[in-house]
NULO-477546 format. One line per 8 residues: their letters; for each residue x, y negated, z negated of C-alpha. Coordinates in Angstrom, 1 decimal, m for minus. Last residue first. Layout:
N
a	X/Y/Z | ...
This chain:
516
rryitish	139.0/m105.0/m70.6 | 138.4/m102.9/m73.7 | 134.9/m101.9/m74.8 | 133.3/m102.0/m78.2 | 129.9/m100.5/m78.6 | 127.3/m101.6/m81.2 | 124.4/m99.5/m82.6 | 125.8/m96.2/m83.7
gvtdisrs	127.1/m98.0/m86.8 | 130.0/m99.4/m84.9 | 131.4/m97.7/m81.8 | 134.9/m97.6/m80.3 | 137.0/m97.4/m77.1 | 134.6/m97.8/m74.1 | 136.5/m98.8/m71.0 | 135.4/m101.8/m68.9
teilealr	134.6/m102.3/m65.2 | 131.2/m100.8/m65.4 | 130.3/m102.8/m68.6 | 131.3/m106.1/m67.0 | 129.4/m105.3/m63.8 | 126.3/m104.5/m65.9 | 126.6/m107.9/m67.5 | 127.0/m109.6/m64.2
gtakavss	123.8/m108.1/m62.7 | 121.8/m105.9/m65.1 | 122.2/m104.7/m68.7 | 119.0/m103.5/m70.5 | 120.6/m100.4/m72.1 | 123.8/m102.3/m72.8 | 121.9/m105.1/m74.4 | 120.1/m102.6/m76.7
dsmvllgr	123.6/m101.1/m77.5 | 124.8/m104.4/m78.9 | 128.0/m105.3/m77.0 | 131.6/m106.1/m77.8 | 134.0/m106.8/m75.0 | 137.5/m106.8/m76.4 | 140.4/m108.3/m74.4 | 139.8/m110.0/m71.0
vervpvkr	136.8/m111.7/m69.6 | 138.2/m114.2/m67.1 | 137.7/m112.0/m64.1 | 134.0/m111.8/m64.8 | 133.5/m115.5/m64.4 | 132.4/m117.4/m67.6 | 129.1/m117.9/m69.4 | 128.0/m114.2/m69.5
pdaarigy	131.1/m113.3/m71.5 | 129.8/m115.2/m74.6 | 132.7/m116.1/m76.9 | 133.8/m114.6/m80.2 | 135.1/m115.6/m83.6 | 133.5/m113.2/m86.1 | 134.1/m114.2/m89.8 | 130.7/m113.1/m91.1
aspvgsgk	129.0/m116.5/m90.8 | 130.6/m116.8/m87.3 | 128.4/m113.9/m86.1 | 125.1/m115.6/m87.0 | 122.5/m112.9/m87.6 | 119.2/m112.8/m85.8 | 120.0/m109.9/m83.4 | 121.2/m108.8/m80.0
yvlwvreg	124.9/m109.5/m79.8 | 126.8/m110.0/m76.6 | 130.3/m110.7/m77.8 | 133.7/m111.4/m76.2 | 136.6/m111.0/m78.6 | 140.3/m112.0/m78.1 | 142.5/m109.9/m80.3 | 144.0/m111.2/m83.5
ryrerlrd	142.9/m108.3/m85.8 | 141.6/m105.4/m83.8 | 141.5/m102.4/m86.2 | 140.7/m103.6/m89.8 | 139.5/m107.1/m89.1 | 137.4/m106.1/m86.1 | 135.9/m103.2/m87.9 | 134.9/m105.3/m90.9
alrgldqg	133.2/m107.9/m88.7 | 131.4/m105.1/m86.9 | 130.1/m103.7/m90.2 | 128.7/m107.1/m91.0 | 127.0/m107.4/m87.6 | 125.5/m103.9/m88.0 | 121.8/m104.5/m88.4 | 121.1/m106.4/m85.2
wdvnsdhl	118.1/m104.2/m84.4 | 120.0/m101.4/m82.5 | 118.7/m97.8/m82.7 | 115.0/m97.4/m82.7 | 114.5/m101.1/m83.5 | 115.6/m102.0/m79.9 | 116.6/m99.2/m77.6 | 115.9/m95.5/m76.8
rlhtkepg	117.4/m92.7/m74.8 | 121.2/m93.3/m74.4 | 121.2/m95.5/m77.5 | 120.2/m92.4/m79.6 | 123.3/m90.5/m78.7 | 125.5/m91.3/m81.8 | 122.4/m90.8/m84.0 | 122.0/m87.1/m83.2
gfaensyp	122.3/m85.3/m79.9 | 118.7/m85.1/m78.7 | 118.0/m81.6/m80.1 | 119.9/m82.6/m83.3 | 117.4/m85.3/m84.3 | 117.7/m89.0/m83.7 | 118.7/m91.6/m86.2 | 119.7/m95.1/m85.0
lyypytrl	117.8/m96.9/m87.9 | 119.0/m94.5/m90.6 | 122.8/m95.1/m90.5 | 123.7/m94.5/m94.1 | 123.4/m91.5/m94.0 | 122.8/m89.6/m90.7 | 123.8/m86.2/m92.1 | 121.6/m86.7/m95.2
ssvavflt	118.5/m86.8/m93.0 | 119.4/m83.6/m91.1 | 120.1/m81.8/m94.4 | 116.9/m83.0/m96.0 | 114.8/m81.9/m92.9 | 116.5/m78.5/m93.0 | 115.5/m78.3/m96.7 | 111.9/m79.1/m95.9
lvgvavpa	112.0/m76.3/m93.3 | 113.2/m73.9/m95.9 | 110.6/m74.9/m98.5 | 107.7/m74.7/m95.9 | 108.9/m71.2/m94.9 | 109.0/m70.1/m98.5 | 105.5/m71.4/m99.2 | 104.2/m69.7/m96.0
wrwrlava	105.8/m66.3/m96.6 | 102.7/m64.4/m97.5 | 100.5/m66.1/m94.8 | 97.1/m67.4/m95.5 | 98.1/m71.0/m95.1 | 97.9/m73.0/m98.4 | 101.6/m73.9/m98.3 | 100.9/m75.8/m95.1
cgaavalf	99.1/m78.4/m97.2 | 102.4/m80.2/m97.7 | 102.5/m80.8/m93.9 | 99.2/m82.7/m94.0 | 100.5/m85.0/m96.8 | 103.7/m85.6/m94.9 | 101.5/m86.2/m91.8 | 100.1/m89.4/m93.3
mpvfvayr	103.5/m90.9/m94.1 | 105.4/m89.6/m91.1 | 102.6/m91.0/m88.8 | 102.2/m94.4/m90.6 | 105.6/m95.4/m89.2 | 103.9/m95.7/m85.8 | 104.9/m99.3/m84.8 | 108.2/m98.6/m86.6
tgfdrsgl	108.7/m96.0/m83.9 | 110.2/m98.6/m81.7 | 110.0/m101.5/m79.3 | 107.5/m100.4/m76.6 | 105.4/m103.6/m76.9 | 102.4/m103.7/m74.6 | 99.9/m101.9/m76.9 | 97.8/m98.9/m75.8
maaalllg	100.1/m96.5/m77.7 | 99.7/m98.5/m80.9 | 95.9/m98.2/m80.7 | 96.2/m94.5/m80.0 | 98.5/m94.1/m83.0 | 96.1/m96.0/m85.3 | 93.2/m93.9/m84.1 | 95.1/m90.6/m84.4
tpvllypa	96.4/m91.3/m87.9 | 93.0/m92.6/m89.1 | 91.3/m89.5/m87.7 | 93.9/m86.9/m89.0 | 94.1/m87.6/m92.7 | 90.6/m88.4/m93.8 | 88.9/m86.4/m91.1 | 90.9/m83.3/m92.2
vpllrrva	90.1/m83.6/m95.9 | 86.8/m81.6/m95.6 | 88.7/m78.7/m93.8 | 91.1/m78.1/m96.7 | 88.8/m75.6/m98.5 | 88.3/m73.7/m95.3 | 91.9/m73.3/m94.3 | 92.1/m73.4/m90.5
llsvvgav	91.7/m77.1/m89.6 | 93.8/m78.6/m92.4 | 96.3/m75.7/m92.2 | 96.8/m76.2/m88.4 | 97.5/m79.9/m88.9 | 100.0/m79.0/m91.6 | 101.7/m76.3/m89.5 | 102.1/m78.8/m86.6
wlalmglp	103.5/m81.5/m89.0 | 105.8/m78.8/m90.5 | 107.4/m78.0/m87.2 | 107.9/m81.7/m86.4 | 109.5/m82.1/m89.9 | 111.9/m79.3/m89.3 | 113.0/m80.9/m86.1 | 113.7/m84.2/m87.7
tkvllaap	111.7/m87.1/m86.1 | 113.5/m89.7/m84.0 | 113.4/m88.0/m80.6 | 109.9/m86.6/m80.7 | 108.7/m89.9/m82.3 | 110.1/m91.8/m79.3 | 108.3/m89.5/m76.9 | 105.0/m89.9/m78.8
lyywlsgt	105.6/m93.7/m78.9 | 106.4/m94.1/m75.2 | 103.5/m92.0/m73.8 | 101.3/m94.9/m72.9 | 104.2/m96.6/m71.1 | 104.5/m100.4/m71.3 | 105.4/m103.3/m69.1 | 108.7/m103.7/m67.3
ylrgflfg	111.0/m100.7/m67.0 | 114.6/m99.6/m67.9 | 115.0/m95.8/m67.6 | 117.7/m94.1/m69.6 | 115.4/m91.8/m71.6 | 113.1/m94.8/m72.4 | 113.8/m98.5/m72.2 | 111.2/m101.2/m72.3
qwpynefg	110.9/m104.8/m70.9 | 108.0/m107.0/m72.0 | 105.6/m108.5/m69.5 | 103.6/m110.7/m71.9 | 99.8/m110.3/m72.1 | 100.0/m108.4/m75.4 | 102.1/m111.2/m76.9 | 99.2/m113.6/m76.2
fqirmgdr	96.8/m111.1/m77.9 | 99.1/m111.4/m81.0 | 99.0/m115.2/m80.8 | 95.2/m115.1/m80.7 | 95.2/m112.8/m83.7 | 97.4/m115.3/m85.6 | 94.8/m118.0/m84.7 | 92.1/m115.9/m86.3
yaepfpll	94.2/m115.4/m89.4 | 95.0/m119.2/m89.7 | 91.3/m119.9/m89.2 | 90.5/m117.9/m92.3 | 88.7/m114.5/m91.9 | 85.2/m113.2/m91.1 | 86.3/m112.2/m87.5 | 83.6/m113.2/m85.1
dvalgrlg	85.7/m115.7/m83.2 | 88.5/m113.1/m82.7 | 86.0/m110.5/m81.3 | 84.6/m113.2/m78.9 | 88.1/m114.0/m77.6 | 88.9/m110.4/m77.1 | 85.6/m109.8/m75.3 | 86.4/m112.6/m72.8
hvvpvsqe	88.8/m115.4/m73.4 | 91.8/m116.1/m75.6 | 93.3/m119.6/m75.7 | 96.9/m119.5/m76.8 | 98.1/m121.0/m80.1 | 101.1/m123.4/m79.8 | 103.7/m123.1/m82.4 | 104.1/m125.0/m85.7
pawrlrpd	100.6/m124.3/m86.8 | 99.0/m126.8/m89.1 | 96.5/m125.0/m91.4 | 95.6/m126.4/m94.8 | 93.9/m123.6/m96.7 | 93.3/m125.8/m99.8 | 94.3/m123.1/m102.2 | 97.6/m122.7/m100.2
vvlyslwv	99.7/m119.6/m100.5 | 97.5/m117.8/m103.0 | 94.4/m118.9/m101.0 | 95.8/m117.1/m97.9 | 96.2/m113.8/m99.8 | 92.8/m114.3/m101.4 | 91.0/m114.6/m98.1 | 92.5/m111.2/m97.0
vaiaalav	91.6/m109.7/m100.4 | 88.0/m110.8/m100.1 | 87.6/m109.4/m96.6 | 88.8/m106.0/m97.8 | 86.4/m106.0/m100.8 | 83.6/m106.9/m98.5 | 84.4/m104.2/m96.0 | 84.8/m101.5/m98.6
vgagaaar	81.6/m102.6/m100.3 | 79.7/m102.4/m97.0 | 80.9/m98.9/m96.4 | 79.6/m97.9/m99.8 | 76.3/m99.7/m99.2 | 75.9/m97.6/m96.0 | 76.5/m94.5/m98.1 | 74.1/m95.7/m100.7
vlagrrpe	71.4/m96.3/m98.1 | 72.0/m92.8/m96.6 | 71.7/m91.2/m100.1 | 68.4/m93.0/m100.7 | 67.1/m91.7/m97.4 | 68.1/m88.1/m98.1 | 66.4/m88.1/m101.5 | 68.7/m87.3/m104.5
gssrgcwv	68.1/m83.9/m106.1 | 71.6/m82.5/m105.4 | 73.4/m85.6/m106.5 | 75.3/m87.7/m104.0 | 79.1/m87.6/m103.9 | 79.3/m86.3/m100.4 | 77.3/m89.2/m99.1 | 79.5/m91.7/m101.0
slgalaml	82.6/m90.1/m99.4 | 81.0/m90.1/m95.9 | 80.1/m93.8/m96.2 | 83.6/m94.6/m97.3 | 84.9/m92.5/m94.4 | 82.8/m94.5/m92.0 | 84.3/m97.7/m93.4 | 87.7/m96.3/m93.1
vpvaalts	87.0/m95.3/m89.4 | 85.8/m98.8/m88.5 | 88.6/m100.6/m90.3 | 91.6/m98.6/m89.0 | 92.1/m100.7/m85.8 | 92.4/m103.8/m88.0 | 95.7/m102.3/m89.2 | 97.4/m104.0/m86.3
mktalaag	96.9/m107.3/m88.1 | 99.7/m106.7/m90.6 | 99.9/m107.6/m94.3 | 96.5/m109.0/m95.2 | 94.8/m106.2/m93.3 | 96.8/m103.6/m95.3 | 96.0/m105.4/m98.6 | 92.3/m105.5/m97.5
lavgalpv	92.4/m101.7/m97.0 | 93.9/m101.3/m100.5 | 91.1/m103.6/m102.0 | 88.4/m101.7/m100.1 | 89.8/m98.4/m101.5 | 89.6/m99.9/m104.9 | 85.9/m100.8/m104.3 | 85.2/m97.2/m103.2
ywrprrra	87.2/m95.6/m106.1 | 85.3/m96.5/m109.2 | 81.6/m96.2/m108.2 | 82.5/m93.4/m105.8 | 83.6/m91.0/m108.5 | 83.7/m87.5/m106.9 | 83.9/m88.2/m103.2 | 85.7/m91.4/m104.1
rwllwvst	88.9/m89.4/m104.5 | 89.1/m89.1/m100.8 | 88.3/m92.8/m100.4 | 91.2/m93.5/m102.8 | 93.6/m91.4/m100.7 | 92.5/m93.2/m97.5 | 93.0/m96.6/m99.1 | 96.5/m95.6/m100.3
lvfgaapv	97.4/m94.4/m96.8 | 96.2/m97.8/m95.3 | 98.3/m99.6/m98.0 | 101.3/m97.5/m97.1 | 101.1/m98.3/m93.4 | 101.0/m102.0/m94.0 | 103.9/m101.9/m96.5 | 106.0/m99.7/m94.2
dltalsgh	105.6/m102.0/m91.1 | 105.9/m105.4/m92.8 | 109.6/m106.2/m92.9 | 112.2/m107.0/m95.6 | 114.1/m103.8/m94.8 | 114.7/m100.7/m96.8 | 111.3/m99.1/m96.1 | 112.1/m99.5/m92.4
aivdpsfa	115.1/m97.1/m92.4 | 114.0/m94.9/m95.2 | 110.5/m94.4/m93.6 | 112.1/m93.7/m90.2 | 114.7/m91.3/m91.6 | 112.1/m89.3/m93.5 | 113.9/m87.7/m96.5 | 111.7/m89.1/m99.2
ylglaalg	108.5/m88.4/m97.2 | 109.4/m84.9/m96.3 | 110.4/m84.1/m99.9 | 107.2/m85.8/m101.2 | 105.2/m83.5/m99.0 | 107.0/m80.4/m100.2 | 106.7/m81.5/m103.8 | 103.0/m82.0/m103.4
gaagaler	102.5/m78.7/m101.7 | 104.3/m76.9/m104.6 | 102.3/m78.9/m107.1 | 98.9/m77.9/m105.8 | 97.5/m78.0/m102.2 | 94.9/m80.7/m102.0 | 95.2/m82.6/m105.3 | 99.0/m82.2/m105.1
tfafvilg	98.9/m83.6/m101.6 | 97.3/m86.9/m102.7 | 99.5/m87.3/m105.8 | 102.7/m86.6/m103.9 | 101.9/m89.0/m101.0 | 100.8/m91.6/m103.5 | 104.0/m91.2/m105.4 | 105.9/m91.8/m102.1
flltlviv	103.9/m95.0/m101.7 | 105.5/m96.2/m105.0 | 108.9/m95.6/m103.5 | 108.0/m97.7/m100.5 | 106.7/m100.5/m102.7 | 110.0/m100.5/m104.7 | 112.0/m100.7/m101.4 | 109.7/m103.5/m100.2
plraflml	110.4/m105.5/m103.4 | 114.2/m104.9/m103.0 | 114.4/m106.3/m99.4 | 114.3/m110.0/m100.3 | 116.8/m109.5/m103.1 | 119.2/m107.8/m100.7 | 118.7/m110.4/m98.0 | 119.4/m113.3/m100.4
rwpdngse	122.6/m111.7/m101.8 | 124.1/m111.0/m98.3 | 123.0/m114.3/m96.9 | 124.7/m116.3/m99.7 | 123.0/m119.7/m99.6 | 124.4/m123.1/m98.8 | 121.5/m124.2/m96.6 | 122.9/m123.4/m93.1
yllhrglq	123.3/m119.6/m93.0 | 120.4/m117.9/m94.6 | 117.8/m120.7/m94.8 | 118.6/m122.2/m91.4 | 118.7/m118.7/m89.8 | 115.3/m118.0/m91.3 | 113.7/m121.3/m90.1 | 115.3/m121.2/m86.6
gqdgsfsp	113.2/m118.3/m85.5 | 110.1/m119.9/m87.1 | 110.5/m123.2/m85.2 | 112.3/m126.3/m86.5 | 111.3/m129.0/m88.9 | 113.5/m128.6/m92.0 | 113.2/m131.5/m94.4 | 112.3/m129.4/m97.4
dvhpdala	115.7/m127.6/m97.2 | 115.5/m124.6/m99.5 | 118.3/m123.6/m101.9 | 117.8/m119.9/m102.8 | 116.3/m118.6/m106.1 | 117.3/m115.0/m105.7 | 114.4/m114.0/m108.0 | 112.0/m116.1/m105.8
vgvgivlk	113.2/m114.5/m102.7 | 112.6/m111.0/m104.2 | 109.0/m111.9/m105.1 | 108.8/m113.6/m101.7 | 109.1/m110.2/m99.9 | 105.8/m109.3/m101.5 | 104.4/m112.7/m100.5 | 105.7/m112.0/m97.0
glpphepn	103.6/m108.8/m96.9 | 100.6/m110.7/m98.2 | 100.7/m113.7/m95.8 | 99.1/m112.6/m92.6 | 101.3/m111.9/m89.5 | 100.8/m113.8/m86.2 | 100.8/m117.0/m88.3 | 104.7/m117.0/m88.5
hrlrrehl	105.2/m120.6/m89.6 | 102.8/m123.2/m90.9 | 100.7/m122.1/m93.9 | 101.8/m124.3/m96.9 | 102.9/m124.0/m100.5 | 106.2/m125.8/m99.7 | 108.5/m124.0/m102.1 | 107.1/m120.5/m102.4
yeaatgvy	105.3/m120.2/m99.1 | 108.3/m121.7/m97.3 | 110.6/m119.2/m99.0 | 108.3/m116.4/m97.7 | 108.4/m117.9/m94.3 | 112.2/m117.9/m94.3 | 112.3/m114.3/m95.5 | 109.7/m113.2/m92.9
vpeditpt	111.5/m115.0/m90.0 | 114.9/m113.9/m91.2 | 113.7/m110.2/m91.2 | 112.5/m109.9/m87.6 | 115.8/m109.4/m85.8 | 117.6/m107.4/m88.4 | 119.6/m109.2/m91.1 | 123.0/m107.6/m92.0
qqvattvm	123.0/m104.0/m93.3 | 125.3/m102.8/m96.1 | 123.3/m103.6/m99.3 | 119.9/m102.7/m97.8 | 121.2/m99.4/m96.6 | 122.7/m98.5/m99.9 | 119.4/m99.6/m101.6 | 117.4/m97.4/m99.2
avam	119.6/m94.3/m99.6 | 119.8/m94.5/m103.3 | 116.1/m95.0/m103.7 | 115.5/m92.0/m101.4
């Protein structure tokens, strides 16, 4: 897994979100201020900032643009090497992703022994989604991993609540201080904290006293989480100066009341308001060849069906069955299934159908459940789990090093993903460097027209191209190069250009080259 993620990190150019986080991390380090990217709390960017600090880039203190321009200015306009800076920014997330794999192993070994732990670790280590997003300087895997860590600590708190309940609160706080979508897990994790304390009561303890201790355990988790969120902001700026670069929308109704009641810094609450503003935007989605406006509640389950190895899907089902059917595993079912279901439901109700990264916690949590399938009362259960895990490994290795556009064999593999999904499922701007290499190797000297969906700057990689949307169709001759997400959403003149061109090449399963 480490080899796969580092290889991916070395070869991929910045994805759409990464420059924002890297630029904000550099701002935290050098300016010590909270200004850009308030829609995400600081902790994940502080993790990325460890790598940025080691890279020691030149930072322009006079920069005054928006957060989209911030990252591009740092990477391409400040005298820094974008390849080196992006690799260093991604390395801390890679290390964190590997550590979460050890959590998966430890959790499953406690439940189903060493064989179950190894099976769970195998599923985690070969998960295309976890590899893809664990190798990027983004927030999805860190946030999901912190929630998983909190759940594992709460499970352990059933025996030693005094030690593990506060630690679970710290892990939950780390998730909340990384990504606001994890707020959906707070009620269930507080309830699980109470359940763990209740289960850890002594046999002679009065019922009322046990209930008080359970409520206190839930309170400790909440207080520890709140403290971690505040600390993450104080680390950036001890004076908590807050001067947002972008406008903050006014949120009314129950959402507005909920934001006002959050016991977090003003910057966090304004970030929530911005997130709710995003939820009101009519985003475009693409699923199985259909371009639509708004969101589909079944988008994420459908996308997971496409982008999860077939053996892993089978083991997820077997794992859930084992949690519900094996008596000794039944107590852990609420810890694994309820947070997963609640977070997935919250993500399904969102308005942004942009990719399985919004549900990357599913392969992390269900790897633990799948490892428990070795406990099923069937003679060949361990052998079947091992064989299916091996199938997952083979499917994952076949897509190396193109993990973002992975889809399983039932849907045609990574070369067919763009026909069914778009955005971070297949094309997130990651192959600009590979495109530059391909143009030099095969198409040197030809006229290039480019429609690129990403945050990279083509000229920084030696690509000289014009925008075909700015001239009449008849003038577009030569090579038409298009990000597959742009192909999926093409209408009008762009659709006419594609229909009157001939596909001749692909790059990284995310960019198509046409000849006109």
